C-alpha positions in Angstrom: -0.1 0.1 0.0 1.3 3.4 -0.8 2.1 5.9 1.9 -0.4 8.2 0.5 -3.4 5.8 0.3 -2.6 4.8 4.0 -2.6 8.4 5.1 -6.0 8.8 3.3 -7.3 5.5 4.5 -6.8 6.8 8.3 -7.8 10.8 7.8 -11.1 9.9 6.2 -11.7 7.5 9.0 -11.1 10.3 11.4 -12.9 12.6 9.5 -16.3 11.2 9.2 -17.0 11.0 12.9 -16.5 14.5 13.4 -18.8 15.0 10.2 -21.6 13.0 11.3 -21.6 13.5 15.2 -25.5 12.5 15.2 -24.7 9.0 14.2 -22.7 8.2 17.0 -20.2 6.2 14.8 -16.3 5.7 16.2 -13.9 5.9 13.4 -13.6 2.1 13.2 -17.3 1.9 12.2 -16.5 3.9 9.1 -13.9 1.6 8.3 -16.1 -1.5 9.1 -18.8 -0.3 7.1 -16.3 0.3 3.8 -14.7 -2.7 4.3 -17.5 -5.2 4.6 -18.9 -3.4 1.6 -15.9 -4.0 -0.6 -15.4 -7.3 0.5 -19.0 -8.1 0.4 -19.1 -9.7 4.0 -17.8 -9.3 7.3 -14.3 -8.3 6.7 -12.3 -10.3 9.2 -14.0 -13.8 7.8 -12.0 -12.6 4.4 -8.7 -10.9 5.4 -6.4 -10.8 8.5 -6.4 -7.8 10.7 -5.2 -5.1 10.4 -7.2 -4.9 7.4 -5.3 -2.0 5.6 -2.2 -4.0 5.4 -3.8 -6.8 3.8 -6.2 -5.1 1.0 -4.9 -5.6 -2.6 -4.5 -1.9 -3.9 -7.7 -2.2 -5.8 -9.4 -2.9 -2.7 -8.1 -0.2 -1.1 -8.8 2.2 -3.8 -12.4 1.1 -3.5 -12.4 1.5 0.4 -10.8 5.3 -0.1 -13.7 5.9 -3.0 -16.4 4.6 -0.4 -15.0 6.5 2.4 -15.1 9.8 0.3 -18.5 9.2 -1.1 -19.9 8.7 2.6 -18.6 12.3 3.2 -20.9 13.3 0.3 -23.8 10.9 0.8 -25.3 10.3 4.2 -27.8 8.0 2.4 -25.4 5.8 1.0 -23.3 5.5 4.2 -26.6 4.4 5.9 -27.2 1.9 3.5 -23.8 0.5 3.6 -24.1 0.2 7.2 -27.3 -1.8 6.9 -25.5 -4.3 4.2 -22.4 -4.2 7.2 -24.9 -5.3 9.8 -26.5 -8.0 7.3 -23.1 -9.4 6.5 -22.7 -9.8 10.4 -26.1 -11.0 11.4 -27.2 -8.2 13.1 -30.2 -7.5 11.2 -32.3 -9.5 8.8 
């Protein structure tokens, strides 16, 4: 993973909780949501932790794309959160 992508991955995850304080999500929630949607399942079942070290370049690019998209589209964020919770068996 490039240093730029790594830095952006962390910056976006830190920025989103400040943007959406009403959601009461911690930074790891945004990473979980994006990772689960990119990997189409509970990310820890697909790759080892820490996730950012085990993503392909394409997967990392897509995670960053989603994190950026979440900053512009709260509805997408909430839809992807529901997907993530379904992958994890938290909702039907």
